[in-house]
C-alpha positions in Angstrom: 9.6 -24.9 1.6 9.6 -22.4 4.1 7.1 -19.6 2.9 6.9 -15.9 4.9 4.4 -13.3 4.1 4.9 -9.7 5.0 2.4 -6.6 5.1 -1.1 -6.2 4.7 -3.9 -7.8 7.2 -7.4 -6.6 7.0 -11.2 -8.0 8.0 -13.3 -7.9 5.3 -17.0 -6.3 6.1 -19.6 -8.3 4.2 -22.7 -5.6 4.5 -25.2 -8.1 3.5 -24.4 -10.8 5.8 -23.5 -8.7 8.7 -20.6 -10.1 9.4 -16.4 -10.3 8.9 -13.4 -12.5 7.3 -10.3 -12.3 8.1 -8.2 -11.2 5.4 -5.5 -9.4 3.5 -3.1 -10.1 0.4 -0.1 -11.3 2.5 -2.2 -12.9 5.4 -4.5 -14.9 2.7 -1.0 -16.1 1.1 0.3 -16.8 4.5 -3.0 -19.0 5.4 -3.1 -21.0 2.1 0.7 -21.5 1.4 0.6 -23.6 4.9 -3.0 -25.1 3.9 -1.3 -26.3 0.4 1.7 -28.0 2.2 4.4 -25.6 3.3 6.6 -26.8 5.8 6.7 -23.8 8.0 4.8 -20.4 7.6 5.7 -16.5 9.0 3.9 -13.4 8.8 5.2 -9.9 9.7 2.5 -7.2 9.5 0.7 -4.3 11.6 -1.6 -5.0 13.9 -4.2 -2.9 15.4 -5.5 -3.3 19.0 -9.1 -3.3 18.7 -11.4 -6.7 18.7 -10.8 -7.6 14.6 -7.3 -7.8 15.4 -7.2 -9.9 18.2 -9.9 -12.0 15.7 -7.1 -11.9 13.1 -4.0 -13.7 15.6 -6.4 -15.9 17.2 -6.7 -17.3 13.6 -3.4 -16.9 12.5 -2.4 -19.6 15.7 -5.2 -21.5 15.0 -3.8 -22.1 11.6 -0.2 -22.4 13.0 1.5 -19.3 11.8 3.8 -17.7 13.6 3.8 -13.6 13.6 5.7 -12.5 16.3 8.0 -10.4 14.7 4.7 -8.1 14.0 3.9 -4.8 15.2 1.5 -3.9 17.1 -0.2 0.0 17.0 -2.6 1.7 18.8 -5.9 2.0 16.8 -8.3 0.5 14.4 -7.8 -2.3 11.9 -8.0 -2.0 7.9 -12.1 -2.7 7.2 -12.7 -2.6 3.9 -16.5 -3.1 3.4 -17.5 -5.1 0.5 -21.0 -6.5 -1.0 -22.2 -8.9 -3.4 -23.5 -8.1 -6.6 -26.0 -9.8 -8.9 -23.3 -11.9 -10.4 -22.1 -13.4 -7.5 -18.9 -11.1 -7.3 -17.5 -9.2 -4.6 -16.9 -5.8 -5.2 -15.4 -3.2 -2.5 -17.9 -0.2 -1.8 -15.4 1.7 0.6 -12.7 1.5 3.1 -12.4 3.7 6.0 -9.3 5.6 6.5 -7.1 6.2 9.4 -6.7 2.6 10.1 -3.1 1.4 11.3 -2.6 0.0 7.8 -2.7 3.1 6.2 -0.8 5.5 9.0 2.3 3.0 9.6 5.2 1.4 7.0 6.9 -1.4 7.8 10.5 -0.9 8.6 12.6 -3.4 8.6 15.2 -4.3 10.9 18.3 -6.9 11.8 16.1 -9.0 13.8 13.5 -9.6 11.0 16.2 -10.2 8.4 17.9 -12.7 10.8 14.5 -14.2 10.8 13.4 -14.1 7.3 16.5 -15.8 5.8 15.5 -19.0 7.6 12.6 -18.6 4.6 12.6 -19.7 1.0 10.4 -17.0 -0.3 8.9 -14.2 1.0 5.6 -12.7 -0.6 4.3 -8.8 0.0 2.4 -7.0 -2.5 1.4 -3.4 -3.6 -0.9 -3.2 -0.9 1.6 -3.8 1.9 3.7 -0.5 1.3 7.0 -2.4 1.4 8.6 -0.9 -2.0 11.3 0.7 -0.1 12.3 -2.3 1.6 12.9 -4.0 -1.5 16.4 -3.4 -2.4 17.9 -4.8 1.2 15.5 -7.5 1.4 16.0 -9.0 -2.1 19.4 -9.8 -1.2 18.4 -12.3 1.7 15.7 -14.1 0.3 13.7 -14.4 -3.1 10.7 -11.8 -3.4 7.4 -12.5 -4.6 5.6 -9.5 -5.4 1.7 -9.2 -6.2 1.1 -6.3 -8.3 -2.4 -6.4 -8.8 -3.8 -4.2 -11.6 -0.5 -1.8 -11.0 1.4 -1.6 -14.2 2.7 1.9 -14.6 5.9 2.0 -16.2 7.5 3.8 -13.5 6.1 1.4 -10.6 7.8 -1.2 -12.5 11.1 0.4 -12.3 11.0 0.6 -9.1 9.8 -2.6 -8.3 10.8 -5.4 -10.5 14.6 -5.1 -10.0 14.4 -6.4 -6.4 11.7 -9.2 -6.9 12.2 -12.9 -8.3 8.2 -13.5 -9.0 6.0 -10.9 -9.9 2.1 -11.6 -10.0 0.0 -9.6 -12.0 -4.5 -9.5 -12.2 -4.8 -8.8 -15.8 -8.5 -9.9 -16.6 -8.9 -6.0 -18.6 -5.9 -6.6 -20.3 -6.2 -7.7 -24.5 -4.4 -10.2 -26.0 -2.0 -7.7 -27.6 -1.4 -5.8 -23.9 -0.3 -9.1 -22.7 2.2 -9.5 -25.1 3.7 -5.8 -24.1 3.2 -6.3 -20.7 5.5 -9.7 -21.1 7.8 -8.0 -23.3 8.9 -4.9 -20.7 9.0 -7.7 -17.8 11.4 -9.7 -19.9 14.2 -6.9 -19.6 14.0 -7.3 -15.4 14.9 -11.2 -15.7 12.4 -12.7 -13.2 12.1 -15.9 -12.7 8.5 -16.0 -13.4 5.7 -13.6 -14.4 2.3 -15.0 -13.7 -0.9 -13.0 -15.2 -4.3 -14.1 -14.3 -7.2 -12.9 -16.0 -10.4 -13.6 -13.9 -12.7 -16.7 -15.9 -10.0 -16.6 -18.3 -6.6 -18.7 -18.6 -3.8 -17.8 -16.3 -0.5 -16.8 -18.6 2.8 -17.4 -16.6 6.2 -17.3 -18.5 9.8 -19.2 -16.9 12.5 -19.5 -18.6 11.4 -18.6 -21.9 8.3 -20.5 -22.2 5.2 -19.3 -21.9 2.3 -21.6 -20.0 -1.5 -21.5 -19.6 -3.4 -22.8 -16.8 -7.4 -23.2 -17.5 -9.7 -22.3 -14.5 -11.2 -25.6 -13.1 -15.0 -25.9 -12.9 -16.5 -25.4 -9.6 -19.5 -24.2 -7.5 -18.6 -20.5 -6.8 -20.0 -19.6 -3.9 -17.6 -16.1 -3.1 -14.3 -15.4 -4.9 -13.1 -13.6 -2.4 -9.1 -14.2 -1.7 -9.1 -16.8 -4.8 -6.3 -14.8 -6.3 -3.8 -14.9 -3.1 -4.9 -18.8 -2.7 -3.6 -19.1 -6.2 -0.5 -17.4 -5.3 0.1 -19.3 -2.3 0.0 -22.6 -3.8 1.8 -21.8 -7.2 4.6 -20.4 -4.9 4.6 -23.7 -2.6 4.2 -25.9 -5.3 7.3 -24.5 -7.3 9.6 -23.5 -4.0 8.9 -27.5 -3.5 11.0 -27.8 -7.4 7.7 -29.3 -8.8 7.3 -28.5 -12.6 5.6 -25.8 -13.5 2.3 -27.5 -15.1 2.4 -29.2 -11.7 2.4 -25.7 -9.7 -0.1 -24.2 -11.9 -2.4 -27.1 -11.9 -1.9 -27.2 -7.7 -2.8 -23.6 -7.7 -6.0 -23.7 -10.0 -7.1 -26.2 -7.6 -6.3 -24.1 -4.2 -8.3 -20.9 -6.3 -10.8 -23.3 -6.8 -11.5 -24.5 -3.2 -11.7 -21.1 -1.9 -14.6 -20.0 -4.1 -16.5 -22.7 -2.5 -17.1 -20.7 0.7 -17.2 -17.4 1.9 -14.1 -14.9 2.8 -10.7 -15.6 2.3 -10.2 -18.7 4.1 -13.4 -18.8 6.3 -13.5 -17.8 9.9 -16.4 -15.1 10.0 -17.3 -13.1 13.1 -20.0 -10.5 14.0 -20.0 -7.1 12.7 -20.8 -4.7 15.2 
């Protein structure tokens, strides 16, 4: 299968380590899709002109991901600051404003669409400011969308008619709330709906059937990017026409592996 990701790129600044790691939902999905066996992976985003953007581009090149349709804008990269809790979880402390990712939205043009149509599925998210492009984008390709914890009815109404697969973070949801969310989403006729729930089993819906995937035991070093690697591996397996059970297990394996090292997919650099 061929996967393209469009949207955010950042460097996650680990204050306790004095290091930064490349990341962002779209970049994490792109890299982990390639590592999960996608035949070809592309990425379209907005790069800054600082050393952190150069590191991001060098990493994508090393991982075999093309980004030639990306934009370059004078300014600084998104660089959220994160710290380690006593429980070992990464938490965001703050994110500097006026980065290129805050200032500029991607407007897809004909050349972009000609390129995008060569892929099987396109992934983006609520962090990528691509909502206004979805009506046209969805006519070219299946769209996978990560809502994170954004479950506002108005937002669902804006996005869901134009996507094929929706991913949600639902660790805070009670069973009744999950049932209500699934019932709401059923009205949009998505191919797949996935709700990850932290340490609890993920719940997915496909063709009127519910699936659960347990979290796999692993030596947790850092949870950063685990959800994105889950998405990437699921998409790769699902669009390679594997069963839901096999695709969810592959996703859980990928997320488990990501928890064993620092950063979304490695490549630390010194934080000045």
